C-alpha positions in Angstrom: -112.9 105.8 182.8 -115.9 103.7 182.1 -119.1 104.8 184.0 -121.7 101.9 184.3 -125.2 102.6 185.6 -126.8 99.5 186.9 -125.5 96.0 187.5 -127.2 94.7 184.3 -125.0 97.0 182.2 -121.7 95.4 183.4 -119.3 94.4 180.6 -120.0 91.0 179.2 -116.3 90.2 178.5 -114.3 87.8 180.6 -111.9 90.3 182.1 -111.8 90.0 185.8 -112.1 92.9 188.3 -110.3 94.2 191.3 -113.1 95.8 193.3 -113.5 98.5 195.9 -116.9 98.6 197.5 -118.6 101.5 199.3 -120.3 104.8 199.1 -116.9 106.4 198.7 -118.4 109.8 199.6 -115.7 112.4 199.4 -113.1 110.1 197.9 -110.9 111.0 201.0 -107.5 109.7 201.8 -109.0 106.5 203.3 -110.8 105.7 200.1 -107.7 106.5 198.2 -105.8 103.9 200.2 -108.4 101.3 199.3 -108.1 102.2 195.6 -104.3 102.1 195.7 -104.4 98.6 197.2 -106.9 97.5 194.6 -104.7 98.9 191.8 -101.9 96.7 192.9 -104.2 93.7 192.7 -105.5 94.8 189.3 -101.9 95.0 187.9 -101.0 91.6 189.3 -103.9 89.8 187.6 -104.5 92.1 184.6 -107.9 92.9 186.1 -110.2 95.9 185.6 -109.8 98.3 188.5 -113.4 98.9 189.6 -115.2 101.0 192.2 -118.6 99.7 193.1 -120.8 102.4 194.7 -124.6 102.9 195.1 -127.3 105.3 194.1 -129.0 106.3 196.3 -126.7 105.5 199.3 -128.2 102.7 201.4 -129.0 105.0 204.3 -130.7 107.5 202.0 -132.9 104.7 200.8 -133.6 103.1 204.2 -133.9 106.2 206.5 -133.9 109.3 204.2 -134.7 111.7 207.0 -131.6 110.6 208.9 -129.2 110.5 206.0 -126.3 112.9 206.3 -125.5 115.6 203.7 -123.4 114.2 200.9 -119.8 115.6 200.4 -120.2 115.2 196.6 -122.6 114.5 193.9 -122.1 111.6 191.5 -120.4 113.8 188.8 -117.9 115.1 191.4 -117.3 111.6 192.6 -116.7 110.4 189.0 -114.1 113.1 188.4 -112.3 112.4 191.7 -112.2 108.6 191.1 -111.1 109.1 187.5 -108.2 111.1 188.6 -106.9 108.1 190.6 -106.6 106.0 187.5 -109.6 103.7 188.1 -110.9 101.8 185.0 -114.5 101.6 185.9 -117.1 103.2 188.2 -120.1 100.9 188.6 -123.1 102.7 190.1 -125.6 100.0 191.3 -129.1 101.1 192.1 -129.8 100.5 195.7 -133.5 99.4 195.9 -135.6 96.8 197.5 -134.2 94.0 195.4 -130.6 94.8 196.1 -131.4 95.4 199.8 -133.0 91.9 200.0 -130.0 90.0 198.7 -128.5 87.7 201.2 -124.7 88.0 201.8 -124.2 84.9 199.7 -126.5 86.1 197.0 -124.6 89.4 196.8 -121.4 87.5 196.4 -122.8 85.2 193.7 -124.8 87.8 191.7 -122.7 90.9 192.0 -119.1 90.0 192.7 -118.9 86.7 190.9 -121.5 86.9 188.1 -121.5 90.5 187.2 -118.0 91.7 188.1 -116.0 88.4 187.9 -114.1 89.5 190.9 -110.5 88.4 191.3 -109.9 90.7 194.3 -112.1 92.6 196.6 -110.7 95.4 198.8 -112.7 96.6 201.8 -112.3 98.6 205.0 -112.5 97.4 208.5 -116.1 96.9 209.7 -117.4 96.3 206.2 -121.0 94.9 206.2 -123.1 93.8 203.3 -126.2 91.9 202.3 -129.7 91.9 203.8 -129.9 93.7 207.2 -126.1 94.1 206.9 -125.8 90.5 208.1 -122.6 89.9 206.0 -119.3 90.7 207.6 -115.6 90.6 206.7 -115.1 86.9 207.8 -118.2 85.9 205.8 -116.8 87.6 202.7 -113.3 86.0 203.1 -114.9 82.5 203.3 -117.0 83.3 200.3 -114.0 84.5 198.4 -112.1 81.3 199.1 -115.0 79.3 197.7 -115.6 81.5 194.7 -112.0 82.2 193.7 -111.4 85.8 194.7 -109.0 87.3 197.4 -110.4 89.6 200.1 -108.1 92.4 201.3 -109.2 94.1 204.5 -107.5 97.5 204.9 -106.9 99.1 208.3 -108.4 102.5 208.8 -106.2 105.5 207.8 -105.5 107.6 210.9 -104.9 111.3 211.0 -104.0 112.9 214.3 -104.7 109.6 216.0 -108.3 109.6 214.7 -109.9 107.6 211.8 -110.4 109.4 208.5 -114.0 109.2 207.6 -116.7 111.1 205.7 -118.4 111.8 209.1 -115.2 113.4 210.4 -115.0 115.5 207.2 -118.6 116.8 207.7 -117.8 117.8 211.2 -114.6 119.7 210.1 -116.7 121.5 207.4 -119.4 122.4 209.9 -116.7 123.9 212.1 -115.2 125.8 209.2 -111.8 123.9 209.6 -110.7 123.8 206.0 -107.1 123.0 206.9 -108.2 119.8 208.5 -110.7 119.1 205.7 -108.0 119.4 203.1 -105.8 117.0 205.0 -108.6 114.5 205.3 -109.6 114.7 201.7 -106.1 115.0 200.3 -107.3 118.1 198.4 -109.4 121.3 199.1 -113.1 120.8 199.6 -115.0 122.0 196.5 -118.4 122.2 195.0 -119.1 122.2 191.2 -121.9 123.5 189.2 -123.0 125.2 186.0 -123.6 128.9 186.1 -127.3 129.8 185.6 -129.1 133.0 185.0 -130.4 134.9 188.0 -132.2 138.0 189.1 -129.0 140.1 188.6 -129.5 141.6 192.0 -125.8 141.3 192.8 -124.9 143.4 189.8 -127.1 146.2 191.0 -125.6 146.0 194.5 -122.0 146.2 193.1 -121.2 142.5 193.5 -122.1 140.6 190.4 -122.2 136.9 191.1 -122.0 133.6 189.2 -125.0 131.6 190.5 -125.0 127.8 190.7 -127.8 125.5 191.6 -126.3 122.4 193.5 -129.5 120.3 193.2 -129.3 119.2 196.9 -131.7 119.8 199.7 -129.0 119.2 202.3 -125.4 120.5 202.3 -122.5 119.8 204.7 -121.7 123.5 205.1 -123.2 126.9 204.6 -122.4 130.6 205.1 -120.0 133.1 203.6 -116.6 132.0 202.4 -113.3 133.0 200.8 -112.9 130.8 197.7 -110.8 130.1 194.7 -112.5 129.1 191.4 -111.4 126.8 188.6 -113.0 127.0 185.2 -112.7 130.7 184.5 -111.0 131.3 181.2 -107.6 132.9 181.7 -108.0 133.0 185.4 -106.8 129.8 187.1 -107.4 129.8 190.9 -109.6 132.9 190.4 -110.1 134.5 193.9 -113.5 135.5 195.2 -116.1 135.5 197.9 -119.0 133.2 198.0 -122.4 132.8 199.7 -123.8 129.3 200.1 -127.3 129.2 201.5 -131.0 130.2 200.9 -130.6 134.0 200.7 -132.9 135.0 203.6 -132.6 138.7 203.1 -134.0 138.8 199.6 -136.9 136.4 200.0 -135.2 133.1 200.6 -134.9 129.9 198.5 -136.1 126.4 199.2 -133.0 124.9 197.7 -129.4 126.1 198.5 -127.7 128.3 196.0 -124.0 128.9 195.6 -123.3 132.6 194.6 -119.7 133.5 193.8 -118.4 137.0 193.3 -115.0 136.9 191.5 -112.6 139.8 192.4 -111.6 142.1 189.5 -113.6 140.1 186.9 -116.2 141.3 184.5 -116.7 138.5 182.0 -119.8 136.5 181.1 -119.8 133.0 182.9 -123.4 131.9 181.9 -123.4 128.2 181.1 -119.9 127.5 182.2 -119.1 124.8 184.8 -117.1 126.1 187.7 -115.2 124.3 190.4 -115.3 126.3 193.6 -112.7 125.5 196.3 -113.4 126.7 199.8 -110.5 128.4 201.6 -111.9 130.0 204.7 -115.3 130.6 206.4 -116.0 134.3 207.1 -119.4 134.0 208.9 -122.8 132.4 208.9 -125.5 133.4 206.6 -127.7 136.1 208.1 -130.9 137.9 207.4 -130.4 141.7 207.4 -132.9 144.4 208.2 -132.3 146.1 204.9 -130.4 145.9 201.6 -128.1 148.8 202.8 -127.2 146.8 205.9 -126.5 143.7 203.7 -124.3 145.8 201.3 -122.3 147.2 204.2 -121.6 143.6 205.4 -120.7 142.5 201.9 -118.0 145.2 201.8 -116.6 143.8 205.0 -116.8 140.2 203.7 -115.0 141.1 200.5 -112.2 142.9 202.3 -111.7 140.0 204.7 -111.7 137.5 201.8 -109.1 139.4 199.9 -106.9 139.5 203.0 -107.2 135.8 203.6 -106.6 134.9 200.0 -103.6 137.1 199.7 -102.2 135.4 202.8 -103.0 132.0 201.4 -101.2 132.9 198.1 -98.1 134.0 200.0 
């Protein structure tokens, strides 16, 4: 899949595009439905199946203090979208210039000039252009004038409620990973490269693979039973993970993901791991002593083993 950073880097060939527009945070089953519809359009007109997303997200740019935690970073989004057979992921920089484009200017500059759109697939309630003044009807009329079709997809419902990134964040905050998996169409996961640490876990009897996630805000935190991809010879490696700021041992400003793999003693430094969350064990806590923390770690590990064995059965 082609990754394009910036509108100016769009391909200069004459091949048209079938475009999905949005943050696509989580690439959940609702987003997948949009992409599937765009894929049909792409096949019908020999168009390039394209997802147009933004960095930063518009809300992160406009009201950063109110922006919700992301479900995935760009690399994770790239991998999820690539798995759906998309030809091109276009990451447009959301800045003052893009924000100021009128709805018609967005159509002319982005959809027509840059992407040569033949079809545009959007969800209900889609808004675009300066002050979000463009709406579905506006886009449909612009499409008629500019030669592209607009397909408005109804919301995907699960349990009678709309599938959305907001709903997934709520499920993660509640520790409901069964619902999260249904909404995403796959288990929720975080990915990162293993970095060197203080090796404190090794001295406590629980060596960990530590991963910086390069986020100030996460949609979940605590202690979890997990399965890990990326460990040589150990697909779906079971373990227990801590996601947070480590308050007992001094605390970190940036969240750290620490994973202890059961019955494993290899070296994982520098490797990229994909950590799937199976169940939440408890919230992160500050303990009065290392001994008290170790005692709780024994309890957490036993409970994680139990849950993972049940999940495997």
